[in-house]
N, C-alpha and C positions, 0 to 999 in steps of 0.2 A: 610458419604464422605463432608469432609469442602468445602466449596466453594469455586469457581474460579470467580471473579469478571472480567466482559469484559463490557471494555466498550463501549458504542454505536455510528458506527460514523453513521448517517444520516442528511439527508436532510428533515428540517419540518415533520421530521415521518419516511420518508422514507428510510429506513434500507438500506446501502452499503454494498455492497458483503464482500470486509476484514472483519466486522462483523461476518459474518454468518461461514468463515474459523475460526476465533479465538472461535466462537463458538464451532467449531468443534474439536478444538485441546484442547478444553476446558475439553472436555468429557474424554477424558484422563489423564487428573489429578484430576479431584473430580467431584463436582459438577456445573454444569454451572450457573452461579445469570448474567444476564445482568443490567448493570447499564444506565438506560436512561436520560439524561439531554436537559431540553429543552422541546418546546410544542408539540404535535401532535402522543404524546405516545399510543394514543388508535390503530391505523391500525398495528402499530410496534409491539405490545404483541402478537400477531397471530403470525407473523412472525417469531419471538423470537423465540417464544416456538415449532415454525416447524421445528428450527433446534440446537432443544436439551437443551432451556433456561427451568430450575426449577421456575427459580424466578426472577422476572421484579422487580428491583428497579424504582419509577419513582419516577424521581426530577420536577416538572411541571414550571418549571422557565422560565420565560420569559427574564431574566438576560443573559442566555446561548447567548440570540440575540444579548443582549445590549453591550456583554463583551467577547473581545477574549480570551480565556485557561479560565480562572482565576475558572469561576463558575462550570466545569467540575471537576479541580483539590480539592475548595474545599467538591465539592459533591464526588467524590472518598475518597478522606481522610479521611470524616466524615464517612461513610458506609463502611470502612474498620476498622475503629476505632471501631468502634462496631459489624461486622462483623465477623473479625478476619478469614478473609478469609488464605487458603493454597496459593495462586497466584491472582496477578490482568494482566490482557495483555488489550492491546491498539494496535491498528492501527499504524504502525509505519511509518505517515504520520509526516508533518514539526509541527503541532496542537499537533498530536499524541505523540511523543519523548518533547516535550514540558512538557506536562501534565504531561508526567510518570514521568520526571525529578524531577518536582514538588513536585508530591507528591512521590516522593522517599524520598526528603529531610524528607519533613513533618512527614512522620511515621518511619525515619530513618532508612533505607529499602536501600538494594541493588538494583541495575537496571541494567538489560540487553537491548540493543540495537538493531536494526536490524535483530532479529532472526528469519531464514529461516526453523527451522522444531523446534519443544518441546516435551521431553514425560517426562515421570514419570522416577523419581530415587530414591533411598534410601533417599538422606537426600534433596529433594524436587523436582521440575522440573528441567529437562536437556535441554538445548538449544543448538543448533548448530548455528553456526554465521561463515559466507566466509570475511575473514581480509584480511588488507594492497592487496585492491583491489581485492581482491576473490582469492588471491596464495595459500592462507594456509582454512581450513576448519578447527574450533574449536569446542568441547564443552564447558559450561562453566555451573554453578549455583552458585544463589546467596547463600553468609554464613552468611546474616545478616538480618535478619526482614523479612517481605513479599517481596518475592520475586515479582518483576516488571519488564514486560516483554513486549517491542515494537519489535511486528509480522511484516514481510515486506506483502505484498499483495503479492496471489498465490502463497504461501508457502503452504499451504491447501486445496483441492477440500473439498470446501461444500458440507454437508452429513446433509441430513435431518434426525432425530430421534424424531420424533413427539411427544410433551409433551402440555400438559395442564398448564402453567406456572403460580405459586403465586404471588400476584401484590401486592408489599408492598408501599406505597405513603410517601413519606420521606419528610420532611422539614428541609430544609440546613439552616446554620450560614453563610451569603455570605460574604465574606472579602470585606473592603469595598474598592474602587479603583479600580485599573486594568488597561486595555488597552481596553478604550470605543468605539464602534465603532460610528461616527459620521453620516453616508451618505453609502447608498448601490447604485450599478447601475446593471442592470442586466445583466448577465451572456452571451456571444455569446452564442444562442443554437446551438448545433452539436450532429447530429445522429450517432459521432462515441463515442467509451466507454471512458471514464477517461482514460489515460495516465500510472497512477499507478495501475486500476484495469485490465487494460484490457487483455483478454488472448494473445491475438498478438499482437504483436507493427512491425511497419514498420519505418525504421529511418531514414533518408536523411545529411548527411554530406558537407564538400569542393567540393566532386567533382558534387553536385549537381549543384552548379558554377550560382547559383541565385536564387534569391526569386520567380522570372517569372518561374521556371523550375520545381519546387518542387511540380506542377503539377503530375507529374508522382509517385511522395511518395505517394500522397493522391488516385490518381487513384490505386495501387495497395491495399492500405491500405482497401479505400472501397470496392473494390473487395473481399478479404478477413473479413471485417466486425470485421477492424484492427485500434485500436491507432496510432496515426501518430506522431513521436517522432522526435529529431532534435541534430544534435552534436554540441559541443560548439562552435566551429566554424563558421557553419551556423548561430545559435546564435547571437557569436558576429557579424558577416556579417550585421546583419538587416534582416534575411533572410525568418526566422522564428521565432513567438513570444517566449521569453523566456520560458516561461508555461511549453514547450514541450520540453525543452535540458535534453537531457538524459545523464548524468555523473556523476563524484565526485561532484561538485560544483554545479549538477540540482536534479533530478530526479531520483530516483532510482528504477530500474525493476525488475520484476522476472516472466514474461512470462510465456506459454509454448511455443512459437514460437517467437522471434527476427528475424528482416530484418535489416540487418545493410547494406546499400546503401550509396557508395562515402565514405564511412567511414574508413579512414584509420586504427585505434586501437590505438589512442592513449592513455597512459594509467587510462588519466582523464576520458574518456567515458567507459573504460573497466572494472572501476569501478563501471559503474552505470549499467551497464546488464548483468554483467560475470556469475549471478547466473539464468539465462535461461536457459530453458529446453533442449531446443533447438535453435541453431546458423545459421543463415546463411549470410553470406558476398559478397555481390557481389562488384567487385572494378575492372579496370583497369590494375592496377599494382599487378604483380602476388608476389610479393614482402612487402606488407603489411601485417607491425603487424596482424592483425585482423584475416589474416589466420589461424594465432598460435592458435586460440582456436574456432575455428566454428566448427560447424559436417558436413556443405555443404558450400562449394566455389563455387564461380563461376568468373572466370576471363574472362573480355568484359567491354564492352561501356554499364556504365546503360541506356542509350538512349537509344538502342537496346535491351537489356535484359528485362527492364521493361514493357515496351509493348508489348513485346511476354510474359512474366511472367502472363499479366493480361488478356492477349485474351486465356490463357490457361486455369486458373483458372474461366473465366466464361463461358468457353467451358465444365468444369467439372462440374460446378453447378449444 
């Protein structure tokens, strides 16, 4: 079976969930081979093998921490040039999509971004995407070169398939220059999951009516073990950090459960969450566009509904 290269998304060697999803999808297409760029691969190899990686290419490179995306582009392009994989899978994050696009240019190959599913096909991997603000579902495949595909987080459930991967250390000729990291600041720690990786997201919008009221969103999110999101209106008003914006110009999410609170449902927001498996909306305006796409809707004052919801969730734990 041909190799399917999977770029490992990790934090100092700790493998992130989207990579485990990619390995699960890669097993449908061929033989998963993980590409680890950076330091701290020792602990990652066991995790990657547990989720089906048959081989791990290790590029032990401090350059990965010193420069943005370029080291991963160099590593993927070089390994793909010698391994001749049947496809390359990358997590559909901001960095992931830039890496995938650059590798596609170098390999003169076709690129598909933001896939929500991948299956084997007669002419190579067939992807499913949500397009035009998730109004349509389309299927596509690459017609030139090595298919390079970015996949949205939560597109698949990680499934273990224990293996003992062969580890191959690769020396990469890195491109000179690129965007260099000149300083770092510790990230504010939170017990909440990452927005893009969370199985549940609770988002607040204009109806929250102020930063001081976002605690009602956070309380329910914490009760559910969920990530907190915000609409563009809430972010633009300065009520919540931009990093939590869900929408076409923010982060696109696809959790198992999405709870939209005080969000009208403008197309900009819908484009970022419409592929969620189950959608619940709470809004006092029964004519709000958000109700057109929900699985469950509650018409009511969020400041009355949310405390009752939190109490019921806690009661059932």
